C-alpha distance (Angstrom), angle and dihedral (degrees) to the residues before:
residue distance angle dihedral
M1 . . .
L2 3.70 . .
F3 3.75 120.7 .
N4 3.91 108.8 -109.7
T5 3.84 104.8 -144.3
K6 3.84 93.9 -178.0
K7 3.78 91.9 54.8
W8 3.79 92.2 45.0
F9 3.84 90.6 51.6
K10 3.70 92.1 54.0
L11 3.85 92.5 44.2
S12 3.76 90.7 49.8
N13 3.83 93.3 50.3
L14 3.81 89.1 49.4
L15 3.89 90.3 51.1
V16 3.84 89.5 51.1
I17 3.82 91.5 49.8
I18 3.83 91.4 51.7
I19 3.91 103.8 34.1
I20 3.79 100.5 43.6
P21 3.91 94.6 59.0
L22 3.81 89.4 45.1
L23 3.74 90.0 52.8
L24 3.80 89.9 50.6
V25 3.80 90.3 52.6
V26 3.76 92.8 48.8
A27 3.84 90.3 50.9
W28 3.80 91.5 49.7
I29 3.82 90.2 49.1
N30 3.78 91.3 50.5
K31 3.77 89.9 55.6
S32 3.79 92.8 54.6
Q33 3.77 99.5 33.0
L34 3.73 128.6 38.5
V35 3.92 112.8 -142.9
K36 3.85 120.1 -173.2
I37 3.72 130.2 -169.5
A38 3.86 113.4 -144.5
A39 3.76 131.1 -177.0
T40 3.80 115.6 -126.2
N41 3.74 128.0 -170.0
N42 3.75 118.7 -119.8
N43 3.75 124.5 -144.9
D44 3.78 90.8 -105.6
G45 3.86 90.1 57.6
T46 3.75 96.8 -104.7
N47 3.79 127.3 122.9
Q48 3.76 124.9 -114.0
E49 3.77 125.1 -172.1
S50 3.92 114.9 -131.6
V51 3.65 132.6 -178.3
L52 3.83 117.9 -119.7
V53 3.82 108.3 -150.3
S54 3.76 107.4 -145.0
E55 3.72 131.1 -154.8
L56 3.77 122.3 -98.9
P57 3.74 114.4 -100.6
V58 3.67 113.0 -75.0
T59 3.82 115.7 -115.5
E60 3.79 106.3 -120.8
V61 3.86 122.5 -133.0
V62 3.79 134.5 -174.7
L63 3.83 132.4 -148.6
P64 3.65 114.2 -95.8
I65 3.76 97.7 -134.3
A66 3.87 136.9 16.1
N67 3.81 120.4 -92.9
Y68 3.79 92.5 19.6
A69 3.81 95.6 160.3
T70 3.77 99.4 43.0
N71 3.86 97.6 39.7
R72 3.92 94.7 50.3
T73 3.74 94.0 95.4
K74 3.76 114.5 126.9
Q75 3.83 110.7 37.9
V76 3.84 129.7 15.5
F77 3.74 139.0 172.5
G78 3.84 114.8 -58.5
Q79 3.81 93.8 7.7
Y80 3.79 117.1 140.9
V81 3.80 109.5 -112.3
T82 3.87 135.6 -175.5
E83 3.80 98.0 -158.4
P84 2.88 139.4 102.3
E85 3.80 79.1 0.7
L86 3.79 137.2 -24.1
G87 3.80 112.1 -78.6
Y88 3.75 148.6 84.5
N89 3.89 120.0 -57.6
T90 3.67 114.4 -112.7
S91 3.82 95.4 -162.6
D92 3.81 146.1 25.6
D93 3.75 123.0 -93.8
I94 3.82 115.4 -147.0
E95 3.73 112.1 -159.2
V96 3.84 128.6 -142.5
D97 3.76 121.8 -138.2
A98 3.78 109.1 -113.9
S99 3.85 89.3 -126.9
Q100 3.73 91.6 64.3
K101 3.81 102.6 93.9
G102 3.84 102.5 159.6
D103 3.82 131.1 77.5
I104 3.79 116.6 -57.2
S105 3.87 115.4 -156.3
V106 3.87 124.0 -135.7
M107 3.72 116.1 -158.6
A108 3.70 135.2 -157.2
V109 3.76 108.3 -108.6
A110 3.81 95.1 -143.9
D111 3.79 141.3 -5.0
G112 3.75 112.5 -67.5
E113 3.83 150.3 116.3
I114 3.79 128.1 -77.3
I115 3.73 105.6 -124.2
Y116 3.91 99.4 165.7
K117 3.77 132.4 36.5
K118 3.88 118.9 157.4
W119 3.65 142.2 110.1
T120 3.87 107.2 -90.3
T121 3.82 133.3 -174.5
N122 3.84 111.4 -96.9
Y123 3.83 91.8 14.4
G124 3.81 106.9 52.1
G125 3.84 105.1 -162.3
L126 3.70 106.3 20.2
V127 3.76 134.9 -177.6
V128 3.79 129.6 -174.7
I129 3.79 122.4 -165.3
K130 3.81 126.4 -165.2
H131 3.82 118.2 -142.8
F132 3.70 138.6 178.8
I133 3.83 105.3 -144.6
D134 3.72 122.5 170.1
Q135 3.75 91.8 -11.3
S136 3.95 90.7 -55.1
E137 3.75 127.1 110.5
L138 3.80 110.1 -128.7
K139 3.74 134.3 172.6
T140 3.76 123.4 -143.2
I141 3.89 117.6 -154.9
Y142 3.73 124.9 -154.1
G143 3.77 119.4 -173.2
H144 3.81 136.9 -174.0
L145 3.85 95.1 34.7
R146 3.77 126.3 155.3
L147 3.86 99.1 -114.0
A148 3.71 92.1 -155.8
S149 3.80 91.6 61.0
I150 3.89 91.9 57.2
A151 3.77 109.1 97.7
K152 3.80 97.7 -179.1
N153 3.71 128.7 71.0
T154 3.77 142.1 -151.4
G155 3.69 109.5 -61.7
D156 3.74 93.8 28.8
T157 3.86 122.9 121.9
I158 3.67 121.7 -126.4
A159 3.79 132.7 -165.1
K160 3.75 130.9 -127.5
G161 3.93 109.8 -86.9
E162 3.89 89.8 11.1
I163 3.91 111.6 141.4
I164 3.81 108.8 -106.0
G165 3.78 93.2 -172.4
M166 3.92 141.2 -72.7
L167 3.75 131.0 -68.1
G168 3.78 118.1 -99.6
A169 3.73 122.1 -106.5
D170 3.77 124.6 -95.8
Y171 3.79 114.3 -68.2
S172 3.77 93.3 -11.7
Y173 3.84 137.2 139.7
D174 3.86 87.4 -97.1
T175 3.88 91.6 59.6
D176 3.79 94.5 38.2
N177 3.70 87.3 -111.0
Q178 3.79 93.2 -55.7
H179 3.82 130.1 130.3
R180 3.85 116.9 -83.6
H181 3.88 109.5 -82.3
L182 3.73 143.8 114.7
H183 3.80 120.9 -103.6
F184 3.66 105.4 -155.0
G185 3.81 125.9 -177.8
I186 3.80 140.1 166.7
Y187 3.95 119.0 -149.1
Q188 3.71 126.4 -172.3
G189 3.82 111.9 -154.0
S190 3.81 144.4 71.9
D191 3.67 97.1 -97.2
I192 3.86 129.0 74.1
N193 3.75 107.7 -109.6
L194 3.86 114.2 -169.2
S195 3.87 97.5 176.1
V196 3.77 111.8 143.3
E197 3.84 88.7 -167.6
V198 3.75 137.7 -1.1
S199 3.86 126.7 -136.6
K200 3.79 96.8 -134.4
P201 3.93 131.0 40.6
E202 3.85 93.7 -127.5
Q203 3.77 89.3 61.6
L204 3.81 89.1 68.5
V205 3.89 88.2 72.1
N206 3.80 95.6 106.6
W207 3.80 94.4 42.6
L208 3.71 118.5 90.0
N209 3.78 122.7 -142.3
P210 3.86 104.9 -118.5
T211 3.78 92.3 -147.7
D212 3.89 90.5 61.5
F213 3.77 92.5 41.1
F214 3.87 95.5 52.7
Q215 3.86 93.1 40.7
K216 3.84 88.7 55.9
Y217 3.81 85.1 64.3
N218 3.78 93.6 45.3
F219 3.76 97.6 -102.4
P220 3.81 112.7 142.9
T221 3.83 102.6 -131.2
S222 3.85 96.8 167.1
A223 3.83 121.2 75.9
L224 3.72 119.9 -128.2
G225 3.69 128.7 -117.4
E226 3.81 129.3 17.8
L227 3.83 136.5 -42.3
T228 3.68 128.7 -151.8
L229 3.74 118.7 -132.0
T230 3.87 120.8 -159.9
P231 3.94 101.4 -171.8
L232 3.83 89.3 -160.7
E233 3.74 86.9 68.7
Q234 3.82 87.9 51.2
E235 3.82 91.7 55.9
V236 3.78 90.0 -107.3
D237 3.82 118.9 139.1
F238 3.73 94.6 -130.5
K239 3.88 121.9 125.1
L240 3.81 97.1 -148.3
S241 3.83 145.4 74.6
F242 3.74 130.9 -156.9
K243 3.87 145.8 169.8
Y244 3.71 123.3 -100.6
P245 3.87 134.6 176.2
A246 3.71 114.3 -80.1
F247 3.91 90.5 -128.6
W248 3.76 87.9 65.9
Q249 3.76 134.5 81.0
A250 3.76 133.0 -151.5
E251 3.84 125.4 -138.8
Y252 3.70 130.0 178.3
L253 3.81 118.3 -138.1
P254 3.71 109.1 -156.2
Q255 3.82 99.5 -170.4
E256 3.84 88.8 61.4
K257 3.82 96.9 28.1
L258 3.88 91.8 -130.5
L259 3.71 139.0 121.6
N260 3.72 121.2 -124.4
L261 3.77 123.0 -154.7
F262 3.70 111.0 -162.2
S263 3.83 140.0 171.9
L264 3.86 119.6 -100.5
Q265 3.69 88.0 -135.8
G266 3.77 129.9 79.2
N267 3.76 142.6 41.3
G268 3.81 130.1 -63.1
S269 3.78 130.8 17.4
G270 3.75 129.0 -22.0
L271 3.75 89.1 -101.9
E272 3.79 89.9 58.3
R273 3.86 87.8 56.0
S274 3.83 95.1 40.7
Q275 3.79 117.7 150.4
I276 3.88 103.0 171.1
L277 3.73 133.7 10.3
I278 3.88 120.4 -155.2
Y279 3.69 129.7 -169.0
L280 3.76 142.2 157.8
L281 3.85 130.9 -121.1
V282 3.66 121.6 -167.7
A283 3.75 109.3 -161.1
D284 3.89 145.1 114.4
N285 3.78 90.8 -100.9
F286 3.86 140.9 -1.7
Q287 3.75 124.4 -110.3
V288 3.86 123.8 179.1
P289 3.81 108.2 -111.0
S290 3.81 111.9 -98.8
R291 3.82 92.7 -117.4
F292 3.84 89.6 71.0
E293 3.77 127.7 74.7
V294 3.81 110.6 -146.6
L295 3.81 110.6 -132.5
E296 3.69 98.8 175.2
Q297 3.72 137.6 0.7
N298 3.89 132.7 -167.9
E299 3.85 135.4 165.3
A300 3.80 117.7 -120.7
N301 3.85 139.3 162.8
Y302 3.77 124.9 -126.2
A303 3.79 124.9 -177.9
G304 3.82 88.9 -11.3
Q305 3.82 93.1 -56.7
E306 3.69 129.0 122.7
S307 3.87 108.9 -107.7
V308 3.75 142.5 174.0
N309 3.81 126.8 -154.1
Y310 3.88 118.2 -147.7
Q311 3.82 125.3 -172.6
V312 3.74 102.8 -154.3
K313 3.77 139.6 175.8
I314 3.87 127.8 -163.1
R315 3.85 118.0 -102.1
E316 3.85 92.4 -155.1
V317 3.71 126.6 10.9
D318 3.79 109.4 -103.0
A319 3.74 122.8 -149.6
L320 3.66 95.1 -152.5
P321 3.92 109.8 168.7
M322 3.81 95.4 -144.8
R323 3.71 101.4 41.5
P324 3.86 126.4 83.6
N325 3.72 121.3 -111.9
W326 3.93 91.9 -110.6
C327 3.80 90.2 69.3
N328 3.86 84.7 76.2
L329 3.73 91.0 56.6
E330 3.89 128.3 74.6
H331 3.79 107.3 -79.5
R332 3.74 145.9 144.5
I333 3.77 131.3 -87.9
T334 3.67 122.9 -168.7
V335 3.77 120.5 -165.3
I336 3.83 119.5 -160.1
K337 3.77 122.1 -169.7
N338 3.82 113.8 -145.0
K339 3.68 105.0 -130.8
E340 3.84 89.8 -170.6
Q341 3.91 91.8 63.5
A342 3.85 126.1 37.7
N343 3.71 118.2 -118.3
Q344 3.85 98.0 9.5
Y345 3.83 119.8 131.6
Y346 3.71 119.9 177.7
I347 3.85 115.1 -155.0
F348 3.75 121.4 -155.3
E349 3.82 119.4 -169.1
Q350 3.77 117.3 -162.3
N351 3.84 126.2 -148.9
P352 3.89 104.7 -121.8
E353 3.79 87.6 -129.0
L354 3.76 95.2 56.9
P355 3.86 112.2 94.4
T356 3.77 113.7 -108.3
E357 3.78 91.3 -130.3
Q358 3.83 91.8 58.7
F359 3.86 90.9 46.1
E360 3.84 93.3 52.4
Q361 3.84 92.5 45.7
L362 3.74 86.8 62.3
L363 3.89 92.1 47.9
N364 3.74 92.6 49.3
S365 3.87 91.0 51.7
L366 3.79 92.4 60.9
I367 3.78 119.2 126.0
F368 3.84 116.9 -173.6
S369 3.73 123.7 -155.2
K370 3.67 117.1 -119.4
A371 3.81 121.5 -112.6
K372 3.76 116.7 -97.5
């Protein structure tokens, strides 16, 4: 058979038209998606090549302000707050050391578009940025900024890490007469939601916990070690102080007159992330509430104080609004009598998922105030 050069020329042109665009598409895919070929051993000892499908490149973000983890000390996402109104905090507050007198920069956490820039009640100078991160539309909220320091306007684009503006001064117009701090929130939805707090825990559903969000991108947003809480400083009528993990937060629930220690990580309110409940009973003696059935009881001693441990289960499920769900499960209650103050009993309830060692570390760190 004779070789037909005309046919071959037409065929080669056709192949060029088809193959080159395909190669360009493959090259583009390789830039956005890494694909590896790996050899795996079969049961019969032979090798087989397999394709490991990788993840799409992770969209990088940055923290909005320096010292995010260590300076987030007063109010965090999901915490029950009493100001400006009763409710559950939608965001994190990052405090500023009183000794810092100069400008403090606030950065955009990711590439985006400024969609709101205005003085707003409860926020002062406020900026909202719309982002598309990992194929989701998110809005980040930056409150208590000095509006005069913000060069960009609504509709302008802003880059990850670019300075939005500076924090407002202590108790100024720019902070709506609040102390100097950054109010930072992350909202998932097409609307602009400027709620500082919500009245019900289920209303937090479209708000993201900044701790979880930043940890997803390998930012450590929890301090290490332990913190010391003196409830008297928190306007709580408890005569004791104690140490607790730095990746927890404490909130006071005035309706129940109890202190809730909860994890910074997780969805929902602080009650939904509760680890330990603490409350005070003033009485001649302690009796386990009738709603509990005592399964086990033993005497103990923590921090030099007479104590009793009870293993209890609920008799009937209670729908108490200011108690976590684990209170309806079998769990431990430790009662400690304050020998420094007559007729004072402190009750500690332990989330059954919290390791006993961690619970008892807190109990042994207790320091009771002496009676006056």
